[in-house]
C-alpha positions as CSV (number, residue, x, y, z in Angstrom):
1,M,2.3,-26.5,-16.2
2,D,2.4,-25.3,-12.6
3,F,2.5,-21.7,-11.4
4,R,6.3,-21.6,-11.1
5,Q,6.7,-22.8,-14.6
6,L,4.1,-20.2,-15.8
7,E,6.2,-17.6,-14.0
8,I,9.3,-18.7,-15.9
9,F,7.6,-18.8,-19.2
10,R,6.3,-15.3,-18.7
11,A,9.8,-14.0,-17.7
12,V,11.4,-15.5,-20.8
13,M,8.7,-14.0,-23.0
14,D,9.2,-10.6,-21.4
15,S,13.0,-10.6,-21.3
16,G,13.7,-12.4,-24.6
17,S,16.4,-14.8,-23.2
18,A,17.0,-17.4,-20.6
19,T,19.9,-15.4,-19.2
20,A,17.8,-12.3,-18.7
21,A,15.0,-14.3,-17.2
22,A,17.3,-16.1,-14.8
23,Q,18.5,-12.6,-13.5
24,L,14.9,-11.5,-13.1
25,L,13.9,-14.6,-11.2
26,K,17.2,-15.0,-9.4
27,L,17.7,-18.4,-10.8
28,S,20.7,-20.0,-12.8
29,Q,20.4,-19.8,-16.6
30,P,20.7,-23.7,-16.9
31,A,17.6,-24.0,-14.5
32,I,15.6,-21.7,-16.7
33,S,16.6,-23.7,-19.7
34,R,15.8,-27.1,-18.1
35,Q,12.3,-25.7,-17.1
36,L,11.6,-24.5,-20.5
37,S,12.4,-27.8,-22.1
38,Q,10.2,-29.5,-19.4
39,I,7.3,-27.1,-20.2
40,E,7.6,-27.9,-24.0
41,A,7.7,-31.6,-23.2
42,E,4.7,-31.5,-20.9
43,L,2.6,-29.5,-23.3
44,G,3.8,-31.2,-26.5
45,L,4.6,-27.9,-28.1
46,A,7.6,-26.2,-29.5
47,L,7.5,-22.8,-27.9
48,F,10.8,-21.2,-28.8
49,I,13.3,-21.3,-31.7
50,R,16.7,-21.3,-30.2
51,G,19.8,-19.8,-31.8
52,G,22.4,-17.0,-31.3
53,G,21.8,-16.9,-27.7
54,K,18.2,-15.7,-28.1
55,L,14.9,-17.5,-27.8
56,R,12.4,-16.5,-30.5
57,P,8.8,-17.4,-29.5
58,T,6.6,-19.5,-31.9
59,A,3.1,-18.6,-32.7
60,D,2.0,-21.2,-30.0
61,A,4.1,-19.4,-27.5
62,V,2.5,-16.0,-28.3
63,A,-1.0,-17.5,-28.0
64,L,-0.1,-19.1,-24.7
65,Y,1.5,-15.9,-23.4
66,D,-1.8,-14.0,-23.8
67,E,-3.6,-16.5,-21.7
68,A,-0.8,-16.4,-19.2
69,L,-1.2,-12.6,-18.7
70,L,-4.8,-13.1,-18.0
71,A,-4.0,-15.8,-15.4
72,F,-1.5,-13.5,-13.6
73,E,-4.0,-10.6,-13.7
74,G,-6.6,-13.0,-12.0
75,I,-4.1,-14.0,-9.3
76,E,-3.1,-10.3,-8.7
77,R,-6.8,-9.5,-8.3
78,V,-7.2,-12.2,-5.6
79,L,-4.1,-11.1,-3.7
80,N,-5.2,-7.5,-3.8
81,L,-8.7,-8.3,-2.6
82,A,-7.3,-10.4,0.3
83,S,-5.1,-7.6,1.3
84,R,-7.9,-5.1,1.4
85,M,-10.1,-7.5,3.2
86,R,-7.5,-7.6,5.9
87,G,-7.6,-3.9,6.1
88,G,-4.1,-3.8,4.5
89,D,-2.5,-0.8,3.0
90,T,-0.8,-2.5,0.1
91,G,-1.7,-3.7,-3.4
92,V,-3.5,-1.9,-6.4
93,L,-6.9,-0.4,-6.2
94,R,-8.5,-0.4,-9.7
95,L,-10.7,2.5,-10.4
96,A,-12.9,3.5,-13.2
97,A,-14.7,6.8,-13.8
98,P,-16.1,9.0,-16.7
99,Y,-13.6,11.2,-18.5
100,A,-15.2,14.3,-16.9
101,F,-14.2,13.2,-13.5
102,S,-10.5,13.0,-14.5
103,E,-10.2,16.8,-14.1
104,A,-11.0,17.2,-10.4
105,L,-13.2,14.6,-8.7
106,L,-11.3,11.4,-9.1
107,P,-7.8,13.0,-8.5
108,R,-9.1,14.6,-5.2
109,I,-10.7,11.3,-4.1
110,V,-7.2,9.4,-4.8
111,A,-5.4,12.3,-2.8
112,H,-7.7,11.7,0.1
113,L,-7.1,8.0,0.1
114,A,-3.4,8.3,-0.4
115,A,-3.1,10.5,2.7
116,T,-3.9,7.5,4.9
117,H,-3.0,4.5,2.6
118,H,0.6,5.4,2.0
119,H,1.7,2.2,0.1
120,L,-1.5,1.6,-1.9
121,R,-1.1,2.0,-5.7
122,Y,-3.9,3.1,-8.1
123,A,-4.8,2.0,-11.6
124,A,-7.4,4.4,-13.3
125,E,-9.5,3.7,-16.2
126,F,-11.8,6.1,-18.0
127,G,-14.7,5.6,-20.2
128,R,-18.4,5.8,-20.8
129,Y,-20.8,4.7,-18.1
130,E,-21.7,1.5,-20.1
131,S,-18.0,0.4,-20.3
132,I,-17.5,1.2,-16.6
133,A,-20.5,-1.0,-15.6
134,T,-19.0,-3.8,-17.6
135,M,-15.6,-3.5,-16.1
136,I,-17.2,-3.5,-12.5
137,A,-19.4,-6.6,-13.3
138,K,-16.4,-8.5,-14.8
139,R,-14.4,-7.6,-11.8
140,Q,-11.7,-5.9,-13.9
141,V,-11.9,-2.8,-11.6
142,D,-12.7,-2.7,-7.9
143,I,-14.6,0.6,-7.8
144,G,-16.4,2.6,-10.5
145,I,-18.4,5.8,-10.7
146,L,-21.7,5.3,-12.4
147,K,-25.0,7.2,-13.2
148,E,-28.5,6.0,-12.9
149,P,-30.1,3.9,-14.2
150,V,-27.9,0.9,-13.5
151,T,-29.5,-2.4,-14.5
152,H,-26.5,-4.8,-14.5
153,P,-27.0,-7.5,-11.9
154,G,-23.3,-7.9,-11.3
155,I,-23.0,-4.5,-9.6
156,S,-23.6,-3.3,-6.1
157,V,-24.0,0.5,-5.7
158,V,-24.2,3.2,-3.0
159,P,-25.1,6.8,-3.6
160,L,-22.5,9.4,-4.6
161,A,-24.4,12.6,-5.4
162,E,-27.6,14.0,-6.8
163,C,-27.7,17.1,-8.8
164,G,-29.8,19.2,-11.2
165,T,-29.1,20.4,-14.8
166,V,-27.2,23.7,-15.5
167,C,-26.6,25.9,-18.4
168,V,-22.9,26.7,-19.0
169,M,-22.0,30.1,-20.7
170,P,-19.3,32.7,-20.8
171,A,-19.5,35.1,-17.9
172,Q,-20.3,38.0,-20.3
173,H,-23.2,36.1,-22.0
174,A,-26.7,37.8,-21.6
175,L,-28.1,34.8,-19.9
176,A,-25.4,34.9,-17.2
177,R,-27.3,37.9,-15.8
178,R,-30.2,35.7,-14.8
179,A,-30.5,33.6,-11.6
180,E,-31.8,30.7,-13.6
181,V,-32.4,30.0,-17.3
182,T,-36.0,29.1,-18.6
183,V,-36.5,26.7,-21.4
184,V,-38.0,29.5,-23.5
185,A,-34.9,31.6,-23.1
186,L,-32.6,28.6,-23.7
187,V,-34.1,27.7,-27.1
188,R,-33.3,31.0,-28.5
189,E,-29.5,30.2,-28.2
190,P,-27.3,27.8,-30.2
191,L,-26.7,24.9,-27.9
192,V,-23.8,22.6,-27.0
193,L,-25.4,19.4,-25.8
194,L,-24.1,16.3,-24.0
195,G,-25.1,12.7,-23.9
196,R,-27.1,11.8,-27.2
197,D,-29.3,8.7,-26.7
198,T,-29.3,9.0,-22.9
199,A,-32.4,9.1,-20.7
200,W,-31.8,12.6,-19.4
201,R,-31.3,13.9,-23.0
202,S,-34.7,12.5,-23.9
203,D,-36.1,14.5,-21.0
204,L,-34.5,17.6,-22.3
205,Q,-35.8,17.0,-25.8
206,A,-39.3,16.6,-24.4
207,L,-39.0,20.1,-22.8
208,F,-37.9,21.6,-26.1
209,R,-40.9,20.1,-27.9
210,G,-43.2,22.1,-25.6
211,A,-41.3,25.3,-26.2
212,P,-42.4,27.9,-28.8
213,R,-39.5,26.8,-31.1
214,M,-37.0,24.0,-31.3
215,P,-33.4,25.1,-30.5
216,A,-30.5,25.0,-33.0
217,V,-28.1,22.3,-31.6
218,R,-24.7,23.4,-32.9
219,I,-22.6,20.8,-31.3
220,D,-23.3,17.3,-29.9
221,T,-20.6,15.6,-27.9
222,H,-20.2,12.8,-25.3
223,S,-17.3,14.7,-23.6
224,A,-18.1,17.3,-20.8
225,A,-14.7,18.8,-21.2
226,A,-15.2,19.2,-24.8
227,A,-18.6,20.8,-24.4
228,C,-17.3,23.3,-21.9
229,A,-14.3,24.1,-24.3
230,F,-16.7,24.8,-27.1
231,V,-18.8,27.1,-24.8
232,R,-15.7,28.9,-23.8
233,E,-15.0,29.6,-27.4
234,G,-18.4,31.3,-27.8
235,L,-19.9,28.4,-29.9
236,G,-23.1,28.1,-27.8
237,V,-24.7,27.6,-24.4
238,G,-24.0,24.1,-22.9
239,V,-26.5,22.1,-21.0
240,L,-25.0,19.5,-18.5
241,P,-25.5,17.8,-15.3
242,E,-24.3,20.1,-12.6
243,L,-21.7,17.9,-11.0
244,L,-20.0,17.4,-14.5
245,A,-20.1,21.1,-15.3
246,A,-18.6,21.9,-11.9
247,Q,-15.4,20.3,-13.0
248,F,-14.9,23.0,-15.6
249,A,-16.4,26.2,-14.0
250,G,-14.3,29.2,-13.7
251,K,-11.8,30.6,-16.3
252,G,-14.5,32.7,-17.9
253,L,-17.4,30.2,-17.6
254,V,-20.4,30.4,-15.2
255,L,-23.2,28.0,-14.4
256,R,-26.9,28.9,-14.2
257,P,-29.5,26.3,-13.2
258,L,-32.1,25.3,-15.7
259,D,-35.6,26.1,-14.2
260,V,-36.9,22.5,-14.7
261,P,-36.2,19.6,-12.4
262,I,-34.1,17.3,-14.6
263,R,-32.2,15.4,-11.9
264,H,-29.0,13.3,-12.2
265,R,-28.0,10.6,-9.6
266,F,-24.4,9.5,-9.5
267,L,-23.4,6.2,-7.9
268,V,-20.3,4.4,-6.6
269,G,-20.3,0.8,-7.9
270,S,-18.4,-2.3,-6.9
271,P,-18.7,-6.0,-7.9
272,A,-21.8,-7.6,-6.5
273,G,-21.3,-10.6,-4.2
274,L,-17.9,-9.6,-2.9
275,H,-17.1,-8.5,0.7
276,R,-17.4,-4.6,0.6
277,S,-14.0,-3.6,1.8
278,S,-13.5,-0.5,4.0
279,L,-11.7,1.1,0.9
280,V,-15.1,1.1,-1.0
281,E,-16.8,2.9,2.0
282,E,-13.9,5.3,2.2
283,F,-14.0,6.0,-1.4
284,A,-17.7,6.7,-1.4
285,Q,-17.5,9.0,1.6
286,A,-14.7,11.0,0.1
287,A,-16.5,11.1,-3.3
288,R,-19.7,12.6,-1.6
289,A,-17.7,15.3,0.3
290,I,-15.6,16.3,-2.7
291,A,-18.6,16.3,-5.0
292,T,-20.4,18.7,-2.7
293,Q,-17.3,20.9,-2.5
294,L,-16.9,21.1,-6.2
295,V,-20.6,22.2,-6.7
296,E,-20.3,24.7,-3.9
297,Q,-17.1,26.2,-5.3
298,A,-18.6,26.3,-8.8
299,S,-21.8,28.1,-7.5
300,A,-19.7,30.5,-5.4
301,G,-17.5,31.4,-8.5
302,S,-20.6,31.8,-10.7
303,S,-22.3,34.1,-8.2
304,L,-19.6,36.7,-8.9
305,A,-21.5,37.5,-12.0
306,T,-24.3,39.0,-10.0
307,P,-27.2,37.2,-11.6
308,R,-30.7,38.7,-11.5
309,R,-34.1,37.1,-11.9
310,E,-36.1,38.0,-15.1
């Protein structure tokens, strides 16, 4: 089966009839029917049950269709990459990011790119850092936002942002009057914590073990948006990386730095071994600038609560 036959097979599967496929591909209906018969003869498979003007796919056709879609996706990735390597303004840029960055960071980055790349389209995937790393390494996406540590050999990275850890609380909370929050003060509060089984969470737990008492963890979640929503409802004080928390600052929430140096490093990743297109560099530059803006805006909004040192 050559590429043209594969294209015809896909069109018939998508449209459900030779007539509709002919209209889609701008061919005659008899030409489509002849090609289908030739495909079946070459493969030695009955792919369709004919009758009533319809073509009903067999189980073999359904299995073949799934593989055909993978083939078309691969071809599309090659064409998109070639376009971007030429500095072109067309094709699809496939992006992946944590769910927390769907609120502000990623939309602002895409808006920045769209201002100069008018015909470029975007496909955005969201997930946990582990799944994003896998998508990048398998070349299912072109660019992804990651967090250290990144150990996968199939990924090339450049820095995005480094930030500390903050406590998130309602503006009227007693801790909001402080310039920073100590671990001793924090463990007296019910907590909303993010990222169980992560390296930075282990660092946080080590700090708690050195405090006079262990805190009461009221809510555990992997969603920064959910953590901040729980905090907004008065269910506890959240502890998050500053860049994540900055997506949700305002609307009654303030951020206060934790007084210990738990740092977080975010990265822009792309598939290793590929020519790094100018779009990757543009994305990284925009991401760094917008991340800085988000943190500065969150800090400025939080300062309205007139914190004091204690």
